[in-house]
N, C-alpha and C positions, 0 to 999 in steps of 0.2 A: 441592147442598141447601146450604141454609139453616144455618148452626151458632147452635147457645142462645149464649147470654150470658156474654161472658168475666171471670173471676175472675182477677186480676191476684197475682202472689207477695204486692207491698208489699200490697195491704190482705189480703190471709191473715195475713201475718207483723204486722200492725201489731192484728189481732183474737187471735192469741196471745199475742202480746207484751199485750194489756190482759191474757187472759185469766193468766196466768203471775204476774200483778203484784197479780193481784186474788189470789190465792192467796197471798202473800205477806201482801200485809195483809189477810188476814181471822184470822193468828194471835191478832193487837192489836189488830186495830177492824172496824169495819163499813164497808163501802167498799161508796158505793151508785154505782152508775151512772149516768154523764149521756145521756138519747137522742137529744139535741144537742150534739155536742160544739165550742165555742167557742173551745174553747183549757185546757181540765177536764175532763179523763175522769171524776174519782170526787169525790166528794162525802165525807168518812171522817170514824166518831169514833173516838176513842182508846176504848179497853176499858180500866176501873183497876176489881179487884174484881168484874170480870165485868159492867160497867154501863158504858153508853154515855159518857163524859164530853169531853174538848175535840173539837174539829173542828179538820180541816185537809180540802186536796186535792191531788190529785195529778195531774198531765200524764202519761201512757203512752206512751212507744212502746219499737217493735220496729227491730232492726238486723241485718243480718247483719256487720257490720264496726265491730268495736269491740276493734281491737286491746290495746295500752294504753293508748289511751284515742278515745272518742267526738265527737264534733260534729257540731253544725247553725247552722244561722241561721233564727231565730225572729222574724217579723215582730213590729215594734215593737210593733203595738196588741193582739199577747199578751202581750207584756211589760207595758205598763199596764193591762190585763186581771187579771193577776196579780197585778200592787204593787199595786192598787186591792181587789183578796180581805180580808175582814177576818179571817180566818186566813190561817191560813201555809201555803204554796203548795210542791210539791216535784216536782221532775221526775225520773220513774225510766222507766230502761231499758233493754229485755227486750233481751241479749245471745243468740240464738240460736244460734252455732255452738258458746259452750260453760254453754248452759241457765240464765245469770246474771242477777241484776237488781242492777242499780248504781241508785244517787239521787243526790239535789245541792239543796240549801234554797234555793230561791227568795229569800228575806230577806235568807238572809245575806249577798248581795250587791247586795242594794238602792240600795247606795250609787254603785256600779258600773255597777249599771243606770243610773239617774238620770242618771249623767254620757253614758252611750252613746245612749242617749235625744235627749242635745241634736246630737248629730253627723246628717251631711242623709243617711247609710243608710238604706232603707228594715225592715234585718230587723239583729238582733245577733246576734255569734254564740257560743254555747255551746257550750264544750270541759269532759266530764267522765271522773275515771282511775277507774280499779278500787277507789281506798280504801274507799269508804262502799257495802257491800255489801248488798242487801237479802234474807234467808235465810230459808228455811222453819221454823220451830221457836217454838213460845209465848215463849220464852226467848232466842230469838237476834237478838234486834233494838234491844238497849235503846241503841245509840247512838243509833240512828232514833227510837228515843222518848223521851228524853232531850230533841233537838232539839226534836222537838217542841214538845215545852212551852217551851223555851227562845224558841221561833221566837214564838211567841203571844205571849210579856213584848214581844217586840220589836215584832210590828206592831201591839200594844198600845199602846207606846210613841211610835211613828212616828202612831198617831193618836191622840194627845195624852191616854191613859189610864196612870199610872206602877202601875206593880203589883208589888205586894210578890215573894221570890221566895223558894219554901221549901213543904215542908209543915211539919205541926201547927204550936206554936206560937208557937215565935221565927221569923221571918223575917227574908230579910233586906233593907233600906231601895231603893227604886229606886236607880238610879243617876241624872246631868243627861241632858236632854234636850240628843241628840245633833247638832242641827242647830236654825237659827231657824227651820223649818217645824215641827221636835217642839214647840220651845218655843214658838212663838204657838198651834197648835196648844192645848198643856196651856195656853195663861191661859185662852185662851176655854172652856176647859171649864168651869177654875174659875170664870170668870166665869158661865155659864149654868148652874153646881149650887147658887150663892150664888142667884142668883134664884129656883129651886126652894124653898130653905131659905127667904129670903124670904116668900117666898107662905105656905108653909108655919105659920110664926111668925105671922106678920100675921091668919092666917084664927082662928089659935090664941090671937090677942089678947096675946100674948108680946111687947112692943113691945121689951123692952132686947134680945130675941135680935134682934128689926127693926133694931135700935138699931147693936149691937155688927156685925150682915154688913154694913153698908150704911157704918159709917164704915173697915171694912176695905177696901168695894171702891173708894171716892174714893180712898184710899190708895194701892189696885192697880192699878186699871184708871182712867186720865184721860182714855179715848174715846166711850166713851158718856152720851148725858148720865141716861139712866133711875137709874142708880142716886145721881146727882148731886142731882135730883127728889124723890125719894123720903125719902133720908138731909135732905131737904130740910120735907118734912112729916112726919117722925117728929120735927123738933127743932119745928113749930112746934106739934107736938100735946104736948109737954114743956115747951112756952109760950119758945122758945129762939129769942127775935124773931129776933136782931139773927146768930145761924147760919142760920135761916132762912133770911133774905136774901139771904145770903153763899151757896148751894149751891144756891136759884135765881138769882144768877147767873153761876152756874158753868153748872148746867144751860142754860142760855140763849145761854154764850158756846160750848158744846160746839156747840150747832145751830147756831148759826151760821157756824162753820168747816166743817157738812159739805155739799159742794157737790154731792152725790150724790142727796138725797133730792128727790123732784117738791116744785119748787115752794112750790103751791099750800095741798099736804099742810103743808110745814112751815111758814110763817107765820101757819096756824092753830093748832100746836102751839107756838109762840113767843108765838100772842095769849095763850093759853088758861095759857103760863107765867106771861106777864108779869102778867097779873088777878091772878092765884095768887099773887103774886110783892107784888102795890101791896095786897093785901087784908091783909099781915098785920100 
């Protein structure tokens, strides 16, 4: 007699773990299960004053072997996926023997995980102890909730967006970038935001503000021709001929040092800048 399909205990344990974890998450958030699990099981939104607010993600695991600690090797591709998410990621493990859940922050380990990604191994080993429990109860997970908020600020910093910390009128100013990557991303975001402001002020015919934004950028960032070109044009409108030529020349110099731009396109750009400079 041919038997029906088998459902291994590990599969059932995984489903039980997800259900137990989701139950606890529902006390303080709205968890939504992904139909396709590619490294994250739940997209969640923290509840504040009964309304959805801060998003975060949860990867759920189930185990029968959580003594003083639990450990597992995670594929590096999954770790990269976690680190690239725009909101905090948490690994939560359900201990079937004690019917308890424990959690760890991925964001908290970002720097060590980045170092781990440089090793030849295909996986990174994760170890979790019982320090941080995910409990049942509306007010039972304040540590987890506070960590979600703190990790969001950390994720935003990694993406180059400094955030004020705290609630109410008085907040704490952001700390300094923690790495060269964060510094470069923050500088790039400043440049892009200033470009948007320049477009706004130009359309509003507020040339003084356009001038101030461009003047800041040519001192702040000397690697992009755009704002040098715009600063030259603003000075032309104000009748500052010598300054106009100076910044046209600086824009040309930056273009000349760029070896990645397609030559034909770059030649046309340099020709246009030279024509504008010669017309002053």
